[in-house]
C-alpha positions as CSV (number, residue, x, y, z in Angstrom):
1,M,113.0,66.6,106.6
2,F,114.7,69.8,105.5
3,R,116.6,70.0,108.6
4,K,118.0,66.4,108.3
5,N,119.3,67.2,104.8
6,S,121.0,70.3,105.8
7,N,122.7,68.3,108.4
8,L,123.7,65.8,106.1
9,F,124.9,68.4,103.7
10,V,127.1,69.9,106.3
11,L,128.6,66.5,107.4
12,M,129.3,65.5,103.6
13,A,131.0,68.9,103.2
14,V,133.2,68.5,106.4
15,V,134.0,64.8,105.2
16,A,134.9,66.1,101.7
17,L,137.1,68.9,103.0
18,A,139.1,66.7,105.5
19,T,139.3,64.2,102.7
20,L,140.9,66.6,100.1
21,S,143.2,68.3,102.7
22,F,144.8,64.5,103.2
23,F,145.5,64.7,99.7
24,V,146.1,68.0,98.7
25,F,148.6,70.4,101.0
26,F,147.6,74.1,101.2
27,R,148.0,76.9,103.6
28,I,146.2,80.1,103.5
29,D,147.6,83.8,104.6
30,L,144.7,86.0,105.2
31,T,147.0,88.8,106.3
32,S,147.1,92.0,103.9
33,D,150.9,92.1,103.6
34,G,151.4,88.3,103.6
35,R,153.4,88.4,106.6
36,Y,153.0,84.4,107.4
37,S,153.7,83.5,103.8
38,I,157.2,82.5,102.4
39,S,158.5,82.9,98.8
40,P,158.3,80.0,96.3
41,Q,162.1,80.0,96.4
42,S,162.3,79.5,100.0
43,K,159.9,76.4,99.6
44,E,162.1,75.2,96.8
45,L,165.2,75.6,99.0
46,M,163.7,73.8,101.9
47,Q,162.4,71.0,99.9
48,S,165.9,70.4,98.5
49,T,167.5,69.4,101.9
50,S,168.8,65.8,102.3
51,E,169.1,65.9,106.1
52,T,167.8,67.6,109.1
53,M,168.6,71.1,110.0
54,N,169.4,72.2,113.5
55,L,168.6,76.0,114.4
56,T,169.3,77.5,117.6
57,L,167.9,80.9,118.5
58,Y,169.6,83.0,121.3
59,L,166.8,85.4,121.8
60,D,164.7,84.6,124.8
61,G,164.2,85.6,128.6
62,D,162.8,89.0,129.9
63,L,162.5,90.9,126.6
64,N,161.0,94.2,125.9
65,P,157.8,94.1,123.3
66,G,160.0,95.0,120.3
67,F,162.3,92.0,120.8
68,Q,159.4,89.8,121.7
69,R,157.9,90.7,118.4
70,L,161.2,89.7,116.6
71,K,161.4,86.3,118.6
72,K,157.7,85.6,117.7
73,S,158.2,86.3,114.2
74,T,161.5,84.2,113.8
75,V,159.6,81.3,115.5
76,E,156.7,81.5,113.1
77,L,158.9,81.9,110.2
78,V,161.0,78.7,111.4
79,D,157.8,76.6,111.9
80,E,156.8,77.7,108.3
81,L,160.1,76.6,106.9
82,D,159.6,73.3,108.6
83,V,156.5,72.6,106.9
84,F,158.2,72.5,103.6
85,A,161.6,71.0,104.9
86,N,162.3,67.7,103.1
87,K,163.8,66.2,106.5
88,G,162.5,68.5,109.1
89,I,163.9,71.0,111.5
90,N,165.1,70.8,115.0
91,F,164.6,74.1,116.6
92,Q,165.3,75.2,120.0
93,V,165.1,78.8,121.7
94,I,167.9,79.4,124.5
95,N,168.2,82.1,126.8
96,P,171.8,83.1,126.9
97,S,171.6,85.0,130.3
98,E,170.0,82.3,132.3
99,A,172.6,81.5,134.7
100,S,173.1,80.5,138.4
101,S,175.6,83.4,139.0
102,A,176.6,86.4,137.3
103,Q,180.1,84.9,136.6
104,E,178.4,82.0,134.8
105,R,176.2,84.3,132.8
106,E,179.1,86.4,131.8
107,K,181.1,83.2,130.8
108,K,178.2,82.2,128.5
109,Q,177.9,85.4,126.9
110,A,181.8,85.7,126.3
111,E,181.6,82.1,124.6
112,L,178.9,83.5,122.1
113,A,180.7,86.4,121.4
114,A,183.9,84.8,120.8
115,L,182.0,82.6,118.1
116,G,181.2,86.1,116.3
117,M,177.7,86.7,117.8
118,T,178.2,90.2,119.1
119,P,175.5,91.1,121.7
120,T,173.1,94.1,121.7
121,A,172.9,96.5,124.7
122,I,169.3,97.8,125.1
123,Y,168.4,100.4,127.7
124,E,165.1,100.7,129.3
125,R,163.5,102.5,132.3
126,D,161.6,100.8,135.1
127,N,158.2,102.5,136.6
128,E,160.3,104.7,138.8
129,G,162.4,105.8,135.9
130,K,165.6,104.1,136.7
131,A,167.8,103.2,133.5
132,I,168.3,99.6,133.2
133,Q,170.8,97.9,130.7
134,K,169.9,94.4,129.3
135,I,172.0,92.3,126.9
136,V,170.5,90.4,124.2
137,F,171.8,88.1,121.5
138,P,169.6,88.4,118.5
139,W,171.1,85.7,116.6
140,I,170.5,82.1,115.2
141,K,173.0,79.3,114.6
142,I,172.2,77.1,111.7
143,S,173.8,73.8,111.5
144,Y,173.5,71.5,108.5
145,G,175.7,68.5,107.9
146,S,179.3,69.6,109.1
147,K,178.8,73.2,108.7
148,T,177.7,76.1,111.0
149,V,176.6,79.4,110.3
150,Y,175.5,82.2,112.7
151,V,173.1,84.8,111.5
152,N,172.5,88.3,112.9
153,L,168.6,88.8,112.9
154,L,169.1,92.6,114.1
155,K,169.2,95.6,111.8
156,N,170.4,98.8,113.2
157,I,170.3,101.7,110.8
158,R,171.3,105.0,111.8
159,G,168.8,107.7,112.5
160,V,165.9,105.3,112.7
161,S,164.0,104.5,115.7
162,G,164.4,101.3,117.7
163,E,160.8,100.2,116.7
164,E,161.3,100.9,112.9
165,N,164.8,98.9,113.2
166,L,163.0,95.9,114.6
167,N,160.3,96.3,112.0
168,I,162.9,96.4,109.3
169,S,164.6,93.3,111.0
170,I,161.2,91.4,110.9
171,E,161.0,92.6,107.0
172,N,164.3,90.9,106.4
173,L,164.1,87.9,108.3
174,E,163.1,85.4,105.5
175,F,166.3,86.9,103.7
176,E,168.4,86.7,106.3
177,L,167.4,83.2,107.5
178,T,167.4,81.6,104.0
179,D,170.6,83.5,103.2
180,G,172.3,81.5,106.1
181,I,170.6,78.3,105.1
182,R,172.0,78.5,101.6
183,R,175.5,79.4,102.9
184,A,175.2,76.3,105.3
185,M,174.0,73.9,102.2
186,K,176.2,75.2,99.7
187,T,178.5,72.9,98.1
188,T,179.8,74.5,94.9
189,V,181.1,78.0,95.3
190,S,181.2,80.6,92.3
191,K,184.3,82.7,91.8
192,I,184.8,86.4,91.6
193,A,188.0,88.3,90.9
194,F,189.8,91.8,92.0
195,I,191.3,93.2,88.8
196,E,194.9,94.2,89.3
197,G,197.6,95.8,87.4
198,H,196.2,99.7,87.1
199,G,196.9,101.0,90.8
200,E,193.9,99.5,92.3
201,L,193.4,99.2,96.2
202,N,195.5,96.4,97.3
203,E,194.7,93.4,99.4
204,A,194.9,94.9,102.7
205,E,192.9,97.8,101.7
206,T,190.0,95.2,100.7
207,Y,190.7,92.7,103.3
208,D,187.2,93.3,105.1
209,I,185.1,92.9,102.3
210,S,187.1,90.2,100.9
211,K,186.4,88.4,104.3
212,S,182.8,89.3,104.2
213,L,182.4,88.0,100.4
214,S,184.4,84.7,101.3
215,R,181.3,83.3,102.8
216,Y,179.7,83.2,99.4
217,F,182.4,83.0,96.8
218,Q,185.9,82.1,96.0
219,I,188.1,85.4,95.6
220,D,191.1,85.7,93.1
221,R,193.2,88.8,92.3
222,G,195.5,89.4,89.3
223,V,196.3,91.2,86.3
224,I,194.6,90.6,82.9
225,A,197.5,89.9,80.9
226,N,197.1,88.8,76.9
227,D,194.6,86.0,77.3
228,A,191.1,87.3,76.0
229,S,189.4,84.3,77.7
230,I,191.0,84.7,81.2
231,L,187.8,86.3,82.8
232,Q,185.4,83.7,81.6
233,P,185.3,81.6,84.6
234,Y,184.3,84.5,86.9
235,K,180.8,85.3,87.8
236,A,181.7,89.1,88.4
237,I,184.7,91.1,88.6
238,I,185.7,94.1,90.8
239,I,187.6,97.2,89.6
240,A,188.2,98.9,92.9
241,R,189.7,102.7,92.6
242,P,192.4,102.5,89.5
243,T,194.8,105.2,89.3
244,V,196.8,104.0,86.3
245,P,195.4,104.1,82.6
246,F,194.0,100.8,81.2
247,T,195.4,99.6,78.0
248,E,193.4,98.8,75.1
249,K,194.0,95.2,75.5
250,D,192.7,95.2,79.1
251,K,189.6,97.2,77.9
252,F,189.1,94.8,75.1
253,I,189.0,91.7,77.5
254,I,186.8,93.5,80.0
255,D,184.5,94.4,77.1
256,Q,184.4,91.1,75.7
257,Y,183.8,89.5,79.1
258,I,180.8,91.7,79.3
259,M,179.5,90.7,75.8
260,Q,179.6,87.1,76.9
261,G,177.4,88.1,79.8
262,G,180.0,88.8,82.4
263,N,179.2,91.3,85.2
264,V,181.4,94.1,86.6
265,L,181.3,96.2,89.7
266,W,183.2,99.5,88.9
267,L,184.5,101.8,91.7
268,V,186.3,104.5,89.8
269,D,187.1,108.1,91.2
270,G,186.7,111.1,88.7
271,V,189.2,113.2,90.4
272,R,192.9,112.6,91.6
273,I,193.8,114.1,95.1
274,A,197.1,114.5,96.7
275,R,196.1,113.0,99.8
276,E,199.7,113.0,101.4
277,N,199.8,117.1,100.9
278,L,196.5,117.3,102.2
279,S,197.3,115.5,105.5
280,V,200.7,117.4,105.9
281,N,199.8,121.0,104.9
282,G,196.2,121.0,104.5
283,L,196.5,121.9,100.8
284,S,196.0,119.6,97.5
285,P,195.3,120.1,94.1
286,A,192.2,118.5,92.5
287,M,192.5,117.3,88.8
288,E,190.4,115.1,86.6
289,L,191.8,111.5,87.0
290,D,191.7,109.9,83.5
291,V,192.3,106.1,83.7
292,N,191.1,105.7,80.0
293,L,187.9,104.2,80.9
294,S,185.7,107.1,79.8
295,D,184.8,106.0,76.5
296,Q,184.1,102.6,77.5
297,L,181.7,103.6,80.4
298,F,180.0,106.1,78.0
299,K,179.4,103.4,75.6
300,Y,177.8,101.2,78.4
301,G,175.5,104.4,79.4
302,V,177.4,106.1,82.3
303,R,179.5,109.3,82.6
304,I,181.8,109.8,85.8
305,N,182.3,113.6,86.0
306,A,185.4,115.3,87.1
307,N,183.8,117.1,89.9
308,L,184.0,116.6,93.8
309,L,181.0,116.7,95.9
310,Q,180.7,118.6,98.9
311,D,177.9,117.9,101.3
312,V,176.4,119.0,104.6
313,Q,175.2,115.5,105.5
314,C,178.7,114.3,105.9
315,A,181.3,112.6,108.0
316,Q,183.2,114.3,111.2
317,I,186.9,115.0,111.5
318,P,189.0,116.1,114.1
319,V,190.4,119.6,113.6
320,N,193.1,121.4,116.0
321,I,191.8,124.6,117.1
322,A,194.7,125.6,119.2
323,P,196.8,128.5,118.4
324,K,200.2,127.9,116.8
325,G,202.7,126.7,119.4
326,A,200.1,125.7,122.1
327,K,199.1,122.5,123.0
328,P,196.8,120.7,120.3
329,Q,193.4,120.9,121.1
330,F,191.1,118.9,118.8
331,E,187.3,119.5,117.9
332,S,185.1,117.5,115.6
333,S,184.2,119.3,112.4
334,P,182.2,118.8,109.3
335,W,184.2,116.9,106.6
336,F,182.4,118.2,103.4
337,F,184.4,116.0,101.3
338,A,182.9,112.8,102.8
339,P,179.5,112.7,102.1
340,L,177.2,110.0,103.7
341,L,175.3,108.8,100.8
342,L,171.5,108.2,100.7
343,T,170.6,104.9,99.6
344,S,167.5,103.8,97.5
345,Y,164.4,102.3,99.2
346,Q,163.4,101.0,95.9
347,H,166.1,98.6,95.1
348,P,166.6,95.3,97.1
349,I,170.6,96.4,96.9
350,T,170.1,99.2,99.1
351,K,166.7,98.8,100.8
352,N,167.2,99.1,104.6
353,I,170.9,100.1,104.5
354,T,172.0,102.8,106.4
355,E,174.1,105.6,104.8
356,V,177.2,104.7,103.0
357,R,180.5,106.8,103.9
358,S,182.5,108.0,101.1
359,E,185.2,110.3,100.4
360,F,186.2,112.6,97.7
361,T,183.2,111.5,95.5
362,S,182.2,112.4,92.2
363,S,178.8,112.5,90.7
364,L,177.8,110.6,87.3
365,D,175.5,110.7,84.6
366,I,173.2,108.3,82.9
367,V,174.1,108.8,78.9
368,G,172.9,107.4,75.7
369,E,169.8,105.7,74.4
370,N,170.0,102.1,74.7
371,K,166.5,100.9,75.3
372,E,167.9,97.4,76.0
373,V,169.4,98.6,79.1
374,R,167.5,99.5,82.4
375,T,169.1,101.8,85.0
376,A,168.3,102.2,88.7
377,L,169.6,104.8,91.1
378,L,171.7,103.1,94.2
379,L,173.4,106.0,95.7
380,A,172.9,109.8,95.8
381,S,174.1,112.7,97.9
382,S,171.6,114.7,100.1
383,D,169.7,117.7,99.3
384,N,172.3,120.1,100.5
385,T,175.5,119.4,97.9
386,H,177.9,121.4,96.2
387,A,179.5,119.9,93.1
388,L,183.0,121.4,93.1
389,A,184.4,121.5,89.5
390,T,188.1,120.7,88.8
391,P,190.8,121.7,88.4
392,A,190.7,123.1,91.9
393,T,192.6,123.6,95.0
394,I,191.3,121.9,98.3
395,D,192.0,124.0,101.3
396,L,191.2,122.7,104.8
397,G,191.5,126.1,106.3
398,A,188.7,127.3,103.9
399,M,185.9,125.3,104.4
400,P,182.4,126.5,103.5
401,N,179.7,127.4,105.8
402,G,177.3,124.5,106.4
403,T,174.5,126.8,106.5
404,D,175.1,128.6,103.3
405,K,172.1,127.5,101.2
406,A,173.5,129.6,98.3
407,Y,176.6,127.2,98.1
408,F,175.1,123.8,98.8
409,N,172.2,124.4,96.4
410,Q,172.1,121.0,94.5
411,A,170.3,117.8,95.6
412,Y,170.4,114.4,95.1
413,L,173.1,114.0,92.7
414,P,173.6,110.2,91.5
415,V,176.9,108.4,92.7
416,A,176.0,104.7,92.1
417,V,174.0,103.3,89.6
418,L,172.8,99.7,88.3
419,L,172.7,99.0,84.5
420,E,171.3,95.7,83.2
421,G,170.4,94.7,79.9
422,K,172.2,94.1,76.6
423,F,175.2,96.4,76.2
424,K,176.8,97.4,72.8
425,S,180.5,96.8,72.6
426,N,183.2,99.6,72.9
427,F,185.1,97.7,70.1
428,E,182.0,97.6,67.7
429,N,183.2,98.0,64.3
430,R,187.0,98.0,65.5
431,L,189.7,95.5,65.1
432,A,190.9,93.5,68.3
433,P,194.1,94.9,69.8
434,E,197.4,92.8,68.6
435,G,198.9,90.5,70.9
436,L,195.9,88.8,72.3
437,S,195.4,84.9,72.4
438,G,192.3,83.1,73.0
439,I,190.0,85.2,70.6
440,R,187.0,83.2,69.3
441,Q,184.8,86.1,68.0
442,V,184.3,89.7,68.5
443,L,180.8,90.4,69.8
444,A,179.1,93.6,69.3
445,Q,176.2,93.4,71.6
446,S,176.1,91.3,74.8
447,K,174.1,88.7,76.3
448,P,172.2,89.9,79.3
449,A,174.5,91.4,81.8
450,K,174.6,93.7,84.8
451,Q,177.1,96.3,85.6
452,I,177.2,98.7,88.7
453,V,179.2,102.0,88.4
454,V,180.1,104.0,91.6
455,A,182.0,107.1,91.2
456,D,184.1,106.7,94.3
457,G,186.5,104.0,95.1
458,D,186.7,104.9,98.8
459,I,183.5,103.0,99.3
460,I,185.1,99.8,99.2
461,R,188.3,100.5,101.0
462,N,188.6,99.7,104.8
463,E,191.0,101.7,107.2
464,T,193.7,100.3,109.1
465,N,195.5,100.9,112.8
466,G,199.1,100.9,113.0
467,I,201.9,100.1,110.9
468,A,203.2,97.1,108.9
469,S,202.8,93.8,111.1
470,D,201.2,95.6,113.9
471,S,198.4,97.2,112.1
472,T,194.9,96.0,112.5
473,T,192.1,96.2,109.7
474,L,188.9,98.2,110.7
475,P,185.7,97.1,109.4
476,L,184.6,98.6,106.1
477,G,182.6,101.4,106.7
478,F,183.5,102.1,110.2
479,D,184.4,105.8,111.0
480,R,186.8,105.8,113.8
481,Y,186.2,109.4,114.6
482,M,182.5,109.2,114.6
483,N,182.7,105.8,116.3
484,Q,180.0,104.8,114.0
485,Q,179.2,101.8,111.5
486,F,178.0,102.6,108.1
487,G,176.5,100.8,105.3
488,N,179.7,100.4,103.1
489,R,179.9,96.4,103.7
490,E,176.4,95.7,103.2
491,F,176.2,97.9,100.1
492,I,179.2,96.0,98.5
493,Q,178.1,92.6,99.5
494,N,174.7,93.2,98.3
495,A,176.0,94.6,94.9
496,L,178.3,91.4,94.5
497,L,175.2,89.0,95.5
498,Y,172.9,90.8,92.8
499,L,175.6,90.7,90.2
500,A,177.2,87.1,90.8
501,D,174.4,85.3,92.5
502,D,170.6,84.6,91.6
503,P,168.8,88.0,92.0
504,K,165.6,86.4,93.2
505,W,167.2,85.8,96.6
506,L,168.1,89.2,97.1
507,E,164.6,90.3,95.9
508,L,163.3,89.0,99.4
509,R,164.9,92.2,100.9
510,S,162.0,93.9,99.2
511,R,159.4,92.7,101.4
512,S,157.6,95.3,103.6
513,L,155.5,94.9,106.6
514,K,153.4,97.7,108.0
515,L,154.4,98.8,111.3
516,R,151.7,98.8,113.9
517,L,152.7,100.5,116.8
518,L,150.7,101.2,120.0
519,N,150.2,105.1,121.3
520,K,152.8,105.0,124.4
521,Q,151.2,108.2,125.9
522,I,147.9,106.4,125.8
523,I,149.2,103.3,127.1
524,S,150.8,105.2,130.1
525,E,147.6,107.2,130.7
526,Q,144.8,104.6,130.4
527,K,147.0,101.4,131.3
528,L,144.5,100.6,134.2
529,F,141.4,101.2,132.3
530,W,142.5,98.7,129.4
531,Q,143.6,96.3,131.9
532,I,140.2,96.3,133.8
533,T,138.0,96.3,130.5
534,N,140.2,93.3,129.0
535,I,139.6,91.2,132.2
536,A,136.2,92.3,133.3
537,L,134.6,92.8,129.9
538,P,134.7,89.2,128.6
539,L,133.4,87.9,132.1
540,L,130.5,90.5,132.1
541,I,129.5,89.5,128.4
542,L,129.7,85.8,129.6
543,V,127.4,86.4,132.5
544,L,124.8,88.5,130.0
545,V,124.9,85.5,127.7
546,G,124.2,83.2,130.5
547,L,121.3,85.2,131.8
548,V,119.7,85.7,128.5
549,Y,120.0,81.9,127.6
550,Q,118.4,81.0,131.0
551,N,115.6,83.6,130.5
552,F,115.0,82.1,127.0
553,R,114.7,78.6,128.3
554,R,112.4,79.6,131.1
555,R,110.0,81.4,128.7
556,K,110.2,78.6,126.2
557,Y,109.6,75.8,128.8
558,T,106.8,77.4,131.0
559,K,104.3,78.1,128.1
């Protein structure tokens, strides 16, 4: 009787669970790092789709274990998004290297590259030690309605191993994929603006970042003029390396824009350099650059120092080492005035971004005691830094020794910080400047607002090749002499997304997954043992269980 009741209870529990699952949808992720869960905002995004979405992953074929893991994680994420998609997802995986001939393969790969999907070359060695090169396309195409977006799934951080880069790529999968989906679904576009009229970087010098940001925002440029409300339509404004002092009118308009909840990205140099003199004769004076913003930034909580950072962790420049009159002979030399700035792992703006290239950088300090403003360090120098006070003279022929610890004796000097909260107005208890229109009320304290202050304007400036109409723009953060891409573009893009977009999306970049790697030496030494164990041991256990079971039945029924 007891056994019958137990069976009946189990049957009723199964039926109840099946009935509950029919009416209540739920999924359980039992992993410690939640690697199979997606965020509430991602679920909400997929539930807002009004038509079927088409996704194509170009990562398939003979892949090494790392890229297999990236592919598997992408497929699992798409499957999870499909569960919550209102109209479902059509998903396919394509091997771009699959072709009947080498010519056809190269043609297919060239077509993908022409669409902006740059391939990645991976180098491996076979069992005989022979080097093998493979071309992979770690990209996914998102098609929604009439829009198509291409998303690069692979992160490539300088100085990080391939396994770690792949793990970082997997950590960022949800952000990168949902970011692409949001761009494909977006119907309204927010506006941001570059402020002009104070000797800021021109359109050509900010072309690359403008092109990158245009995927998210409408980008305008212009002078402030006399209308106090001219900045109100913009989610954020960018002040990119001004060289001419701001008028009190302009400062007031920016101040009241912040008081209304506006957001600002400041990229302001602390020192003026005669760059043309430096390139001609190797000498340049270095003097404090005063653009009449010190009091305003100080009021908000930041002071840009009138110094120049020299850092052992820096970019390289070609130096002519040939004697005078001889044929030029160039050799790479450390350019201590171009620090490669460290990025904070603690904040989503800078997490998993490689070093940011800077030039003629100053340090900054957090000042004031406004408890309603939170601060976060974003960029800093290395632990081998020297802060050169100004006025001074820069002499390319008298560079310090990079091994001189007594000279490079400072560490982790702040270069970029985030300020967010309620700011006090720089025009508190002051009259508004004359000649302005559109003033409704002078606010003394801001609504919640965000500001990012960077003590170097070159971080947003892209270089160009050639002259005038024959010139071409280099990618922001690309160093032509080192032939390396640094994290400038990603830093500026993330900074604007944090300022002008919903920051909850950027917080997806804070996700961390534990990297569980196999010991390659043990794999090599014990490969045969584990292969035999994995094949033979399950069969042996199955045989033993069968023998025990047969022996048990024989004993039971022969009594």
